[in-house]
N, C-alpha and C positions, 0 to 999 in steps of 0.2 A: 426303502428308507429315503427320505427327502434330505437334500443337502441344505444346510443353513446358508443364507446369504449374508456375507460379511460386509458391513458398512466400511467403505474406504475412507478413513479419517484424513487421508492426505488430500482429498478433493476440497477445493475452496467452498466455503459456505457463503450465504448471502452477505453476512457481515464482513467476511474476508474480502469479498468483491467490493463492497461499499468503502471499506477502509482503503483498499488499493486505489480505487477511483479518486478518493480524497487526497491520497499521497500525490497522485499525478496533478490534481487540481492545485494543491498547495505549491508544488514545484513550478507549475506554469504561472501562478500568481507572482512568484518571485522572479519569473523570467529566467529560470535556470534550465540548463540542459540536463539530461540524464548523466552526462559526464561530470558536470559540476556537482550535482548532488552526490554522485558516487564518490568523487574525490573527497568531499567533506565527511563521508561516512567510512572511507577506506575500503570501498568495494567497487567492483566494475560497473560500467554503465549497463552491461547486460543483466547484472543482478538487480539494478534499479528497475529495469524494464520488466523483469520477471515479477518483482513486487507490485509494480503498477498494473500489471495485467492479471494479477492473482494466480499466475502460473506457479509461483512459489509463495507459500504462506509465511507471513511475518511472525516472528516471536514477539512477545511483549517487550523484550529488551531492544529489539531492532526498531519497533515502532516508537519507543521512547527516544532512541537515538535520532530517528528521522524527524520526530516532532521537535526535538532540540535544534537540529540542524536547520530546520525550516522556520524556527521561532514561532511555533504554533502550539497552543495548549492541546494536550492529548485528547481531550473530549471533543475537540473540533473534528477529529477524524471519524467520529461516530455520529455526527449531526446529519440531519436530512440534507442531502445535496441540492434540494430544490431552492434553498435559500441563497445559494451562491452559483452564479452562472458567469462564465467567461466565454468569449468566442475564440476559437483556436484556428 
């Protein structure tokens, strides 16, 4: 009997990684540290770091809160990141 492979739904998808990258980009465009964004969201800078690296997947509610804190429309986080480049 062959064992079924279970898909791990906790692993980040390509869209999770894109959104996470855009969260970091939006934060850097505001010239905020992870500490500053975390304070506005009521979370630790470590949690911000986990979101930005896609180590932890964001809920829709958390993404909404991040978009509001960064004053960005939610759809901005899903756009192609080729349009916006900054040097870090």
